[in-house]
C-alpha positions as a Markdown table, in Angstrom:
| # | Residue | x | y | z |
|---|---|---|---|---|
| 1 | Met | 6.1 | -19.7 | 12.1 |
| 2 | Arg | 3.7 | -21.4 | 14.7 |
| 3 | Ile | -0.1 | -21.3 | 13.9 |
| 4 | Arg | -2.0 | -21.2 | 16.7 |
| 5 | Pro | -3.9 | -24.4 | 16.2 |
| 6 | Glu | -7.2 | -22.2 | 17.1 |
| 7 | Tyr | -7.1 | -19.7 | 14.0 |
| 8 | Leu | -6.4 | -23.1 | 11.3 |
| 9 | Ser | -10.3 | -22.8 | 10.5 |
| 10 | Ala | -9.3 | -20.0 | 9.0 |
| 11 | Leu | -6.9 | -21.6 | 6.6 |
| 12 | Ala | -8.5 | -23.7 | 5.7 |
| 13 | Val | -11.2 | -21.2 | 4.0 |
| 14 | Leu | -8.8 | -20.0 | 2.8 |
| 15 | Thr | -7.0 | -22.7 | 1.2 |
| 16 | Ala | -9.9 | -23.7 | -0.1 |
| 17 | Val | -11.7 | -20.8 | -1.8 |
| 18 | Thr | -8.7 | -20.6 | -3.7 |
| 19 | Arg | -8.0 | -23.5 | -4.9 |
| 20 | Phe | -4.4 | -24.1 | -4.7 |
| 21 | Ala | -4.4 | -27.9 | -5.3 |
| 22 | Ala | -4.1 | -27.0 | -9.5 |
| 23 | Ala | -3.9 | -24.2 | -12.5 |
| 24 | Gln | -7.3 | -23.8 | -13.6 |
| 25 | Thr | -8.7 | -23.1 | -16.6 |
| 26 | Leu | -11.8 | -20.1 | -16.4 |
| 27 | Thr | -13.8 | -18.1 | -18.6 |
| 28 | Ile | -15.0 | -14.6 | -17.8 |
| 29 | Ala | -17.5 | -14.4 | -20.3 |
| 30 | His | -19.7 | -10.9 | -21.4 |
| 31 | Val | -18.2 | -8.7 | -18.6 |
| 32 | Asn | -17.0 | -4.7 | -18.9 |
| 33 | Leu | -13.6 | -4.6 | -18.9 |
| 34 | Ile | -11.7 | -1.1 | -18.0 |
| 35 | Asp | -8.9 | -0.3 | -19.5 |
| 36 | Val | -6.3 | 1.7 | -17.4 |
| 37 | Thr | -4.1 | 2.7 | -18.9 |
| 38 | Asp | -6.9 | 5.3 | -21.2 |
| 39 | Gly | -10.2 | 4.6 | -19.1 |
| 40 | Lys | -12.7 | 2.8 | -21.5 |
| 41 | Val | -14.6 | 0.8 | -21.0 |
| 42 | Arg | -14.5 | -3.2 | -23.3 |
| 43 | Pro | -18.3 | -4.4 | -23.0 |
| 44 | Asp | -19.0 | -7.6 | -24.1 |
| 45 | Thr | -14.6 | -8.7 | -23.3 |
| 46 | Thr | -14.9 | -11.9 | -22.4 |
| 47 | Val | -11.6 | -13.2 | -20.7 |
| 48 | Thr | -10.4 | -16.4 | -20.4 |
| 49 | Ile | -6.7 | -17.6 | -18.0 |
| 50 | Glu | -5.0 | -20.7 | -18.7 |
| 51 | Gly | -3.0 | -20.9 | -14.7 |
| 52 | Asn | -2.2 | -17.9 | -14.1 |
| 53 | Arg | -1.9 | -15.6 | -17.3 |
| 54 | Val | -4.3 | -14.8 | -19.0 |
| 55 | Ala | -4.5 | -16.4 | -22.8 |
| 56 | Ser | -6.8 | -14.3 | -24.5 |
| 57 | Val | -8.9 | -11.6 | -23.6 |
| 58 | Gly | -11.9 | -9.9 | -26.2 |
| 59 | Pro | -15.6 | -10.4 | -28.4 |
| 60 | Ser | -17.1 | -11.9 | -26.8 |
| 61 | Ala | -18.6 | -13.2 | -29.9 |
| 62 | Ala | -15.6 | -14.8 | -31.0 |
| 63 | Asn | -14.3 | -15.9 | -27.9 |
| 64 | Pro | -16.0 | -19.8 | -26.3 |
| 65 | Asn | -15.8 | -20.3 | -22.9 |
| 66 | Arg | -13.9 | -23.2 | -21.3 |
| 67 | Gly | -13.1 | -24.0 | -18.0 |
| 68 | Leu | -13.9 | -22.6 | -15.7 |
| 69 | Val | -17.3 | -20.1 | -16.4 |
| 70 | Val | -17.9 | -16.7 | -14.2 |
| 71 | Glu | -21.0 | -14.9 | -15.6 |
| 72 | Gly | -19.7 | -11.5 | -16.0 |
| 73 | Arg | -22.9 | -9.7 | -17.7 |
| 74 | Gly | -23.5 | -6.3 | -16.2 |
| 75 | Gln | -20.3 | -6.0 | -13.9 |
| 76 | Tyr | -16.4 | -4.4 | -14.7 |
| 77 | Leu | -13.5 | -6.2 | -15.0 |
| 78 | Ile | -10.1 | -4.4 | -13.6 |
| 79 | Pro | -6.5 | -5.5 | -12.4 |
| 80 | Gly | -5.8 | -6.8 | -9.0 |
| 81 | Leu | -4.7 | -3.7 | -6.5 |
| 82 | Trp | -2.3 | -2.4 | -5.0 |
| 83 | Asp | -1.1 | -1.8 | -1.6 |
| 84 | Met | 2.0 | 0.0 | -1.5 |
| 85 | His | 2.0 | 1.4 | 2.3 |
| 86 | Thr | 1.5 | -2.0 | 4.5 |
| 87 | His | 3.2 | -3.4 | 7.4 |
| 88 | Val | 2.7 | -7.4 | 7.8 |
| 89 | Tyr | 3.9 | -8.1 | 10.2 |
| 90 | Phe | 5.2 | -5.2 | 12.2 |
| 91 | Asp | 5.7 | -4.7 | 16.4 |
| 92 | Asn | 2.5 | -5.5 | 18.3 |
| 93 | Thr | 1.0 | -6.4 | 15.1 |
| 94 | Ala | 3.0 | -9.0 | 14.3 |
| 95 | Ala | 1.2 | -11.6 | 15.6 |
| 96 | Asp | -2.1 | -11.4 | 13.4 |
| 97 | Gly | -0.3 | -10.7 | 9.8 |
| 98 | Thr | -0.7 | -15.1 | 9.3 |
| 99 | Asp | -4.4 | -14.6 | 10.3 |
| 100 | Leu | -5.5 | -11.8 | 10.3 |
| 101 | Val | -4.5 | -8.7 | 7.7 |
| 102 | Ile | -3.1 | -11.2 | 4.8 |
| 103 | Pro | -6.2 | -12.6 | 4.1 |
| 104 | Leu | -8.2 | -9.0 | 4.6 |
| 105 | Phe | -6.6 | -7.7 | 1.7 |
| 106 | Leu | -7.1 | -10.6 | -0.8 |
| 107 | Ala | -11.0 | -10.5 | 0.7 |
| 108 | Asn | -11.2 | -6.9 | 0.1 |
| 109 | Gly | -9.4 | -8.0 | -3.7 |
| 110 | Ile | -5.3 | -6.3 | -3.1 |
| 111 | Thr | -3.3 | -9.2 | -4.8 |
| 112 | Gly | -0.1 | -6.9 | -4.1 |
| 113 | Val | 1.5 | -5.7 | -1.6 |
| 114 | Arg | 4.6 | -3.5 | -1.4 |
| 115 | Asp | 5.5 | -3.7 | 2.8 |
| 116 | Met | 7.2 | -1.1 | 4.6 |
| 117 | Gly | 7.9 | -1.9 | 7.7 |
| 118 | Ser | 8.1 | -6.4 | 9.0 |
| 119 | Glu | 10.1 | -9.0 | 11.4 |
| 120 | Leu | 12.7 | -10.2 | 8.5 |
| 121 | Asp | 11.7 | -14.1 | 9.5 |
| 122 | Pro | 7.7 | -13.8 | 8.1 |
| 123 | Val | 7.5 | -11.6 | 6.4 |
| 124 | Leu | 10.5 | -13.2 | 4.1 |
| 125 | His | 8.3 | -16.6 | 5.4 |
| 126 | Ala | 5.3 | -15.5 | 4.0 |
| 127 | Arg | 6.1 | -14.3 | 0.5 |
| 128 | Glu | 8.3 | -17.7 | -0.2 |
| 129 | Glu | 4.6 | -19.8 | 1.6 |
| 130 | Ile | 3.0 | -17.2 | -1.3 |
| 131 | Ala | 4.5 | -17.4 | -4.5 |
| 132 | Ala | 5.0 | -21.4 | -4.0 |
| 133 | His | 0.9 | -21.4 | -3.7 |
| 134 | Arg | 0.6 | -23.2 | -0.4 |
| 135 | Met | -0.9 | -20.0 | 1.3 |
| 136 | Ala | -2.8 | -17.3 | -0.3 |
| 137 | Gly | -1.9 | -14.5 | -0.1 |
| 138 | Pro | -1.2 | -11.2 | -2.4 |
| 139 | Arg | 2.1 | -11.2 | -4.1 |
| 140 | Met | 5.2 | -9.4 | -1.5 |
| 141 | Ile | 7.1 | -6.4 | -2.0 |
| 142 | Val | 9.6 | -6.3 | 1.2 |
| 143 | Ser | 12.0 | -4.8 | 2.8 |
| 144 | Gly | 11.8 | -6.5 | 6.0 |
| 145 | Pro | 13.2 | -4.0 | 9.2 |
| 146 | Met | 13.5 | -0.6 | 8.8 |
| 147 | Leu | 16.4 | 1.5 | 8.7 |
| 148 | Asp | 16.8 | 3.6 | 12.2 |
| 149 | Gly | 18.0 | 5.4 | 13.6 |
| 150 | Pro | 19.9 | 4.2 | 17.4 |
| 151 | Lys | 16.6 | 5.6 | 19.5 |
| 152 | Ser | 14.3 | 3.5 | 17.3 |
| 153 | His | 11.2 | 2.6 | 18.6 |
| 154 | Tyr | 9.5 | 0.6 | 16.3 |
| 155 | Lys | 10.7 | -3.4 | 17.7 |
| 156 | Ser | 10.5 | -4.1 | 13.1 |
| 157 | Ala | 13.2 | -1.9 | 12.8 |
| 158 | Ile | 17.0 | -1.8 | 12.6 |
| 159 | Ala | 19.2 | 1.0 | 15.2 |
| 160 | Ile | 21.6 | 2.6 | 12.1 |
| 161 | Val | 23.9 | 5.1 | 15.0 |
| 162 | Thr | 27.2 | 4.8 | 12.2 |
| 163 | Pro | 27.3 | 4.7 | 8.5 |
| 164 | Glu | 29.0 | 0.9 | 8.6 |
| 165 | Asp | 26.0 | -0.1 | 10.0 |
| 166 | Gly | 24.4 | 1.2 | 7.5 |
| 167 | Arg | 26.2 | -0.4 | 4.9 |
| 168 | Arg | 26.1 | -3.7 | 6.6 |
| 169 | Ala | 22.6 | -3.7 | 6.9 |
| 170 | Val | 21.9 | -3.0 | 3.2 |
| 171 | Asp | 24.6 | -5.8 | 3.0 |
| 172 | Met | 21.9 | -8.1 | 5.1 |
| 173 | Leu | 19.0 | -7.6 | 3.7 |
| 174 | Lys | 20.0 | -7.5 | 0.4 |
| 175 | Asn | 22.5 | -11.4 | 1.0 |
| 176 | Arg | 18.7 | -12.4 | 2.8 |
| 177 | Gly | 16.5 | -11.4 | -0.6 |
| 178 | Ala | 15.0 | -8.7 | 0.9 |
| 179 | Asp | 13.5 | -6.3 | -2.6 |
| 180 | Phe | 14.5 | -2.6 | -1.2 |
| 181 | Val | 15.3 | -1.0 | 1.7 |
| 182 | Lys | 13.0 | 0.5 | 4.1 |
| 183 | Ile | 14.5 | 4.0 | 5.1 |
| 184 | Gln | 12.2 | 5.9 | 8.0 |
| 185 | Ser | 13.0 | 9.0 | 10.1 |
| 186 | Gly | 15.2 | 9.0 | 12.5 |
| 187 | Val | 18.8 | 7.6 | 10.4 |
| 188 | Pro | 21.9 | 10.4 | 11.2 |
| 189 | Arg | 22.6 | 12.2 | 8.1 |
| 190 | Glu | 26.1 | 9.7 | 7.7 |
| 191 | Ala | 24.3 | 7.0 | 6.7 |
| 192 | Tyr | 22.1 | 8.3 | 4.9 |
| 193 | Phe | 24.5 | 9.0 | 3.1 |
| 194 | Ala | 26.5 | 5.2 | 3.6 |
| 195 | Ile | 23.0 | 3.1 | 2.6 |
| 196 | Ala | 22.3 | 5.2 | -0.4 |
| 197 | Asp | 26.4 | 4.4 | -1.4 |
| 198 | Glu | 26.2 | 0.4 | 0.3 |
| 199 | Ala | 22.4 | 0.3 | -2.2 |
| 200 | Lys | 23.7 | 1.8 | -5.1 |
| 201 | Lys | 26.5 | -1.2 | -5.2 |
| 202 | Lys | 24.4 | -3.4 | -3.9 |
| 203 | Ser | 22.2 | -3.0 | -7.2 |
| 204 | Ile | 19.0 | -3.1 | -4.7 |
| 205 | Ala | 16.8 | 0.3 | -4.3 |
| 206 | Phe | 16.0 | 2.3 | -1.1 |
| 207 | Glu | 13.0 | 3.8 | -0.2 |
| 208 | Gly | 10.7 | 5.4 | 2.4 |
| 209 | His | 10.8 | 8.4 | 5.0 |
| 210 | Val | 12.6 | 11.2 | 4.1 |
| 211 | Pro | 15.1 | 11.7 | 7.4 |
| 212 | Asp | 14.6 | 14.8 | 9.5 |
| 213 | Ala | 18.4 | 15.0 | 9.0 |
| 214 | Ile | 18.2 | 15.0 | 4.9 |
| 215 | Arg | 16.9 | 17.9 | 3.1 |
| 216 | Ala | 14.6 | 16.0 | -0.5 |
| 217 | Ser | 17.0 | 17.8 | -2.6 |
| 218 | Glu | 19.2 | 15.8 | -0.8 |
| 219 | Ala | 17.1 | 12.5 | -1.2 |
| 220 | Val | 16.3 | 13.0 | -4.4 |
| 221 | Ala | 20.2 | 13.4 | -6.3 |
| 222 | Ala | 21.2 | 10.7 | -3.8 |
| 223 | Gly | 18.5 | 8.3 | -5.7 |
| 224 | Gln | 15.6 | 7.7 | -3.4 |
| 225 | Arg | 13.2 | 5.9 | -5.9 |
| 226 | Ser | 9.7 | 6.9 | -3.4 |
| 227 | Phe | 9.3 | 10.1 | -1.3 |
| 228 | Glu | 5.9 | 8.6 | 1.5 |
| 229 | His | 3.7 | 10.9 | 3.7 |
| 230 | Leu | 4.2 | 14.0 | 1.8 |
| 231 | Ile | 7.6 | 14.2 | 4.4 |
| 232 | Gly | 11.1 | 16.7 | 3.0 |
| 233 | Ile | 7.7 | 18.7 | 0.5 |
| 234 | Phe | 6.4 | 20.2 | 3.7 |
| 235 | Glu | 10.1 | 21.1 | 4.6 |
| 236 | Ala | 11.1 | 22.1 | 1.9 |
| 237 | Ser | 8.6 | 23.9 | 1.2 |
| 238 | Ser | 9.9 | 26.8 | 4.1 |
| 239 | Pro | 12.7 | 28.7 | 5.2 |
| 240 | Asp | 13.1 | 27.5 | 7.6 |
| 241 | Glu | 14.1 | 24.0 | 5.9 |
| 242 | Asp | 18.3 | 24.1 | 7.5 |
| 243 | Lys | 16.5 | 24.8 | 10.9 |
| 244 | Tyr | 14.2 | 21.5 | 10.6 |
| 245 | Leu | 17.4 | 19.4 | 10.3 |
| 246 | Ser | 18.1 | 19.0 | 13.4 |
| 247 | Gly | 15.0 | 20.9 | 15.4 |
| 248 | Lys | 11.1 | 20.7 | 15.8 |
| 249 | Lys | 8.5 | 20.4 | 13.1 |
| 250 | Ser | 5.0 | 20.9 | 13.4 |
| 251 | Pro | 2.8 | 20.7 | 10.7 |
| 252 | Gly | 1.9 | 24.3 | 12.7 |
| 253 | Ala | 5.1 | 25.3 | 11.4 |
| 254 | Phe | 4.7 | 24.4 | 7.9 |
| 255 | Leu | 2.2 | 26.5 | 7.3 |
| 256 | Lys | 3.5 | 29.5 | 8.9 |
| 257 | Thr | 6.4 | 29.2 | 6.8 |
| 258 | Tyr | 5.4 | 28.3 | 4.1 |
| 259 | Asp | 6.9 | 29.6 | 0.8 |
| 260 | Ala | 5.1 | 29.4 | -2.5 |
| 261 | Ala | 8.0 | 29.6 | -4.5 |
| 262 | Arg | 10.5 | 26.1 | -2.6 |
| 263 | Glu | 7.4 | 24.4 | -2.6 |
| 264 | Ala | 7.2 | 24.9 | -6.6 |
| 265 | Ala | 10.6 | 24.0 | -6.4 |
| 266 | Ile | 10.6 | 21.3 | -5.2 |
| 267 | Ile | 7.9 | 20.6 | -7.3 |
| 268 | Gln | 9.6 | 20.9 | -10.3 |
| 269 | Leu | 12.8 | 18.8 | -8.7 |
| 270 | Leu | 10.2 | 15.9 | -8.0 |
| 271 | Ala | 8.9 | 16.0 | -11.1 |
| 272 | Lys | 12.2 | 16.5 | -12.8 |
| 273 | Asn | 13.7 | 12.9 | -11.3 |
| 274 | Gly | 10.5 | 11.3 | -11.2 |
| 275 | Val | 10.6 | 10.6 | -7.8 |
| 276 | Trp | 7.3 | 8.8 | -6.5 |
| 277 | Gln | 5.5 | 10.1 | -4.0 |
| 278 | Cys | 3.3 | 7.3 | -1.4 |
| 279 | Pro | 1.3 | 9.6 | 0.5 |
| 280 | Thr | -0.7 | 8.0 | 2.4 |
| 281 | Leu | -3.5 | 10.4 | 2.7 |
| 282 | Tyr | -5.8 | 8.2 | 4.9 |
| 283 | Trp | -4.1 | 8.1 | 7.1 |
| 284 | Glu | -2.2 | 11.3 | 7.2 |
| 285 | Arg | -6.0 | 12.3 | 7.9 |
| 286 | Gly | -6.3 | 10.4 | 10.8 |
| 287 | Gln | -3.1 | 11.0 | 12.7 |
| 288 | Trp | -3.2 | 15.2 | 12.0 |
| 289 | Leu | -7.1 | 14.7 | 12.6 |
| 290 | Val | -6.8 | 11.3 | 15.9 |
| 291 | Asp | -9.2 | 13.1 | 18.4 |
| 292 | Ala | -12.0 | 14.2 | 15.7 |
| 293 | Ile | -12.1 | 11.3 | 14.5 |
| 294 | Asp | -14.3 | 8.4 | 15.6 |
| 295 | Tyr | -13.0 | 5.3 | 15.4 |
| 296 | Thr | -15.5 | 3.2 | 17.1 |
| 297 | Lys | -18.4 | 3.9 | 14.8 |
| 298 | Asp | -15.9 | 2.7 | 11.5 |
| 299 | Pro | -18.7 | 0.6 | 10.2 |
| 300 | Asp | -16.2 | -2.0 | 8.9 |
| 301 | Leu | -14.5 | -1.9 | 12.7 |
| 302 | Gly | -16.1 | -5.6 | 12.9 |
| 303 | Tyr | -12.3 | -7.1 | 10.7 |
| 304 | Ala | -10.2 | -4.9 | 13.2 |
| 305 | Ala | -8.5 | -6.9 | 16.0 |
| 306 | Lys | -10.1 | -6.9 | 18.8 |
| 307 | Thr | -6.7 | -5.6 | 21.2 |
| 308 | Trp | -5.7 | -3.5 | 18.3 |
| 309 | Val | -9.6 | -1.9 | 19.3 |
| 310 | Thr | -9.6 | -1.8 | 23.2 |
| 311 | Lys | -5.4 | -1.7 | 23.0 |
| 312 | Glu | -3.0 | -0.6 | 19.7 |
| 313 | Trp | -5.3 | 2.3 | 19.0 |
| 314 | Pro | -6.0 | 4.5 | 22.1 |
| 315 | Lys | -2.1 | 3.7 | 22.6 |
| 316 | Ala | -1.2 | 5.4 | 19.0 |
| 317 | Arg | -4.1 | 7.5 | 20.2 |
| 318 | Lys | -2.4 | 8.8 | 23.1 |
| 319 | Ser | 1.3 | 9.5 | 22.2 |
| 320 | Ile | -0.1 | 11.0 | 18.8 |
| 321 | Leu | -1.9 | 13.3 | 21.0 |
| 322 | Lys | 1.0 | 14.2 | 23.4 |
| 323 | Ser | 3.2 | 15.5 | 20.2 |
| 324 | Leu | 0.0 | 17.8 | 19.1 |
| 325 | Asp | 0.1 | 19.7 | 21.8 |
| 326 | Thr | 1.4 | 22.5 | 19.7 |
| 327 | Asp | -1.4 | 22.9 | 17.2 |
| 328 | Pro | -5.0 | 23.3 | 18.4 |
| 329 | Leu | -7.7 | 20.9 | 15.9 |
| 330 | Pro | -8.2 | 23.8 | 13.5 |
| 331 | Val | -4.8 | 24.5 | 12.8 |
| 332 | Arg | -4.5 | 20.6 | 11.6 |
| 333 | Glu | -7.1 | 20.9 | 9.8 |
| 334 | Lys | -6.1 | 23.0 | 7.5 |
| 335 | Phe | -2.8 | 21.2 | 7.8 |
| 336 | Val | -5.3 | 18.4 | 6.2 |
| 337 | Glu | -6.3 | 20.8 | 3.8 |
| 338 | His | -3.1 | 21.5 | 2.5 |
| 339 | Glu | -1.8 | 18.1 | 1.7 |
| 340 | Leu | -4.5 | 17.6 | -0.8 |
| 341 | Asp | -4.1 | 21.1 | -1.8 |
| 342 | Met | 0.0 | 20.3 | -2.0 |
| 343 | Ile | -0.6 | 16.3 | -3.7 |
| 344 | Arg | -3.4 | 18.8 | -6.5 |
| 345 | Lys | 0.1 | 21.0 | -7.5 |
| 346 | Leu | 2.5 | 17.8 | -7.2 |
| 347 | His | 0.3 | 15.9 | -10.1 |
| 348 | Ala | -0.6 | 18.8 | -11.6 |
| 349 | Ala | 3.7 | 18.8 | -12.6 |
| 350 | Lys | 2.8 | 15.1 | -13.5 |
| 351 | Val | 4.6 | 13.8 | -10.1 |
| 352 | Pro | 4.5 | 10.0 | -10.2 |
| 353 | Phe | 2.3 | 8.6 | -7.2 |
| 354 | Leu | 1.5 | 5.3 | -5.5 |
| 355 | Ala | -1.5 | 4.3 | -3.0 |
| 356 | Gly | -0.4 | 3.0 | -0.2 |
| 357 | Thr | -1.8 | 2.7 | 3.1 |
| 358 | Asp | 0.1 | 2.1 | 6.1 |
| 359 | Thr | -1.4 | -0.9 | 7.7 |
| 360 | Pro | -2.2 | -2.0 | 10.3 |
| 361 | Ala | 0.2 | 0.5 | 11.8 |
| 362 | Gly | -2.5 | 3.5 | 12.1 |
| 363 | Val | -5.4 | 3.9 | 14.6 |
| 364 | Asp | -8.3 | 2.6 | 12.1 |
| 365 | Val | -6.1 | 1.3 | 9.5 |
| 366 | Ile | -7.9 | -1.6 | 8.9 |
| 367 | Pro | -5.9 | -3.9 | 5.9 |
| 368 | Gly | -7.8 | -3.7 | 2.2 |
| 369 | Val | -10.3 | -2.1 | 3.3 |
| 370 | Ser | -8.0 | 0.8 | 3.9 |
| 371 | Leu | -6.8 | 0.6 | 1.0 |
| 372 | His | -10.3 | 2.1 | -1.1 |
| 373 | Leu | -10.8 | 4.9 | 1.4 |
| 374 | Glu | -7.3 | 5.9 | -0.3 |
| 375 | Leu | -8.4 | 6.1 | -3.4 |
| 376 | Gln | -11.6 | 8.2 | -2.4 |
| 377 | Arg | -8.9 | 10.1 | -0.6 |
| 378 | Phe | -7.6 | 10.8 | -4.4 |
| 379 | Val | -10.7 | 11.6 | -5.7 |
| 380 | Ala | -11.1 | 14.1 | -2.6 |
| 381 | Ala | -7.6 | 15.9 | -3.9 |
| 382 | Gly | -8.4 | 16.2 | -6.7 |
| 383 | Phe | -8.1 | 12.9 | -9.0 |
| 384 | Thr | -10.4 | 11.5 | -11.8 |
| 385 | Pro | -11.8 | 7.9 | -10.2 |
| 386 | Leu | -9.3 | 6.3 | -13.2 |
| 387 | Glu | -6.1 | 8.3 | -12.1 |
| 388 | Ala | -7.2 | 7.6 | -8.0 |
| 389 | Leu | -7.8 | 3.3 | -9.8 |
| 390 | Gln | -4.3 | 4.1 | -11.3 |
| 391 | Thr | -2.3 | 4.6 | -8.5 |
| 392 | Ala | -3.4 | 1.1 | -7.2 |
| 393 | Thr | -3.1 | -0.8 | -10.4 |
| 394 | Leu | -0.9 | 1.2 | -13.3 |
| 395 | Asn | 1.5 | 3.1 | -11.1 |
| 396 | Pro | 3.4 | -0.1 | -9.5 |
| 397 | Ala | 3.9 | -1.7 | -12.3 |
| 398 | Lys | 5.0 | 0.6 | -13.7 |
| 399 | Tyr | 7.1 | 2.0 | -10.4 |
| 400 | Tyr | 8.5 | -1.9 | -10.2 |
| 401 | Gly | 9.2 | -1.7 | -15.0 |
| 402 | Lys | 6.7 | -4.9 | -15.0 |
| 403 | Leu | 3.7 | -3.6 | -17.5 |
| 404 | Ala | 4.0 | -7.0 | -19.6 |
| 405 | Glu | 2.2 | -9.3 | -16.3 |
| 406 | Tyr | 0.4 | -6.3 | -14.2 |
| 407 | Gly | -1.8 | -4.1 | -14.2 |
| 408 | Ser | -3.3 | -4.2 | -17.1 |
| 409 | Val | -6.1 | -7.3 | -18.6 |
| 410 | Gln | -4.4 | -8.1 | -21.7 |
| 411 | Lys | -3.4 | -11.8 | -23.8 |
| 412 | Gly | 0.2 | -13.5 | -21.1 |
| 413 | Ala | -0.6 | -11.5 | -17.6 |
| 414 | Ile | -0.1 | -12.4 | -14.8 |
| 415 | Ala | -4.6 | -13.0 | -13.6 |
| 416 | Asp | -4.3 | -11.1 | -11.0 |
| 417 | Leu | -8.0 | -9.6 | -11.0 |
| 418 | Val | -10.9 | -7.9 | -9.9 |
| 419 | Leu | -14.3 | -8.6 | -10.6 |
| 420 | Leu | -17.0 | -5.5 | -9.2 |
| 421 | Arg | -20.9 | -4.8 | -9.7 |
| 422 | Ala | -20.5 | -1.0 | -10.5 |
| 423 | Asn | -18.4 | 0.9 | -12.7 |
| 424 | Pro | -15.0 | 2.0 | -10.3 |
| 425 | Leu | -15.2 | 5.5 | -13.2 |
| 426 | Asp | -18.2 | 6.4 | -12.4 |
| 427 | Asp | -17.2 | 7.0 | -8.5 |
| 428 | Ile | -13.9 | 5.1 | -7.3 |
| 429 | Arg | -16.4 | 3.9 | -4.1 |
| 430 | Asn | -17.1 | 0.8 | -6.9 |
| 431 | Thr | -13.5 | -0.5 | -5.9 |
| 432 | Arg | -15.5 | -1.5 | -3.3 |
| 433 | Glu | -18.3 | -3.4 | -4.8 |
| 434 | Ile | -16.3 | -6.7 | -4.8 |
| 435 | Ser | -17.8 | -10.0 | -6.5 |
| 436 | Gly | -14.9 | -12.1 | -7.1 |
| 437 | Val | -10.6 | -12.0 | -7.6 |
| 438 | Val | -8.4 | -13.6 | -9.0 |
| 439 | Ala | -5.2 | -14.2 | -7.1 |
| 440 | Asp | -2.2 | -15.2 | -9.7 |
| 441 | Gly | -5.2 | -17.2 | -11.9 |
| 442 | Arg | -7.1 | -18.6 | -8.3 |
| 443 | Tyr | -11.0 | -17.8 | -8.7 |
| 444 | Met | -12.8 | -16.5 | -5.4 |
| 445 | Ser | -16.6 | -15.8 | -6.1 |
| 446 | Gln | -18.5 | -13.7 | -4.3 |
| 447 | Ala | -19.9 | -16.9 | -2.2 |
| 448 | Asp | -16.3 | -17.8 | -1.1 |
| 449 | Ile | -16.0 | -13.8 | 0.1 |
| 450 | Asp | -18.6 | -13.8 | 2.0 |
| 451 | Gln | -17.5 | -17.4 | 3.3 |
| 452 | Leu | -14.1 | -16.0 | 4.3 |
| 453 | Arg | -14.9 | -11.9 | 4.7 |
| 454 | Glu | -17.9 | -13.4 | 7.6 |
| 455 | Lys | -14.7 | -15.8 | 8.7 |
| 456 | Leu | -12.0 | -13.2 | 9.0 |
| 457 | Lys | -14.9 | -10.9 | 11.2 |
| 458 | Gln | -14.8 | -14.6 | 13.8 |
| 459 | Leu | -10.9 | -14.0 | 13.8 |
| 460 | Ala | -10.8 | -10.2 | 14.5 |
| 461 | Ala | -13.3 | -10.7 | 17.4 |
| 462 | Ala | -11.3 | -13.5 | 19.9 |
| 463 | Arg | -7.9 | -11.5 | 19.2 |
């Protein structure tokens, strides 16, 4: 990937602050360590890191300082955060993936992402460069282009018409090294089942939307690992579910035909099969209320590329409003509350959740920043701050079967950590009070983060 000369300075800043040259010994001393498995806070704890692994965790009195020492007194240490629904190299924002999107993740404490639809070559290259420490960024789990229907309007997608198309796409993505297959809404019915079958044969997970032509129960039976945006659950909660397989659907229609018994049945099925939900609540609110939210007043707007704000977002807003013309704003406001109520019921049934944002594909869904706002939406849906925090730390580790490496601060774990000035268990908004980030053992101080953020604002204004 060729990087334009005017952006090399930002990459130089990021490279410098993450200290690529060699592994280091790092001590975070006298910190309040948050155990995200049970919410206990271990005061006056010292964590030592060797290379990219946690070497020791224990009382400060029994753990001498070694290497670079970070004073953590009065601060809180949590595992690195994951955004489990991103699009780093996506359509009209793809050109900003390396220069702006990836650095914004690190500047906001996101040390891991699940990328659910990007141009294949750039995203594979970025994953490789980050893993080799030639480029600073979050670890990346990637799908490459999405599998969509024959009339897909996405550039970062493969058009699927026949079952054979679906099988070929799965084989190609597996052979190229994609970590999973992302399903979009337009995949034809027979092609979907062929994709599911081929993914099983090739031992690659398939995740994403429940396509319009598929029932949620069928997606569960086919082995789809995650549902995004709650798609399929609304349809299954209506006696018109079969009609939605080929007809129009909308928030107003879902509300009008909502059936509590049907909702309870699909929730029970999802819980029984442990189908993960990544509801992208912050974006869902932004989508359904796009004509009621003034993104020009977003205090973080300075981190959004100028072309996003002046060109991409107005265009997307216009497109969204065109599809919402049958549902007045009060109906959509009611639907947003309905979504939160559904989240409460899913959570009560112990359906597992992941925090994801759809960044930067949506309107005013700024990389990095939006993950923190997503956690706030989980709390609005009834999660405790700990439960919300788990959706971006412990739960991604469970999702990938990597509890020994991610999602906690324990001996032997990968050193992906975030140092906070305030306790997020008291107020989930405190996840934004970042004073330090450790990404694969590379430390960024408050000064480093401040410098990086300032450079990113300059870049955003120039894009």
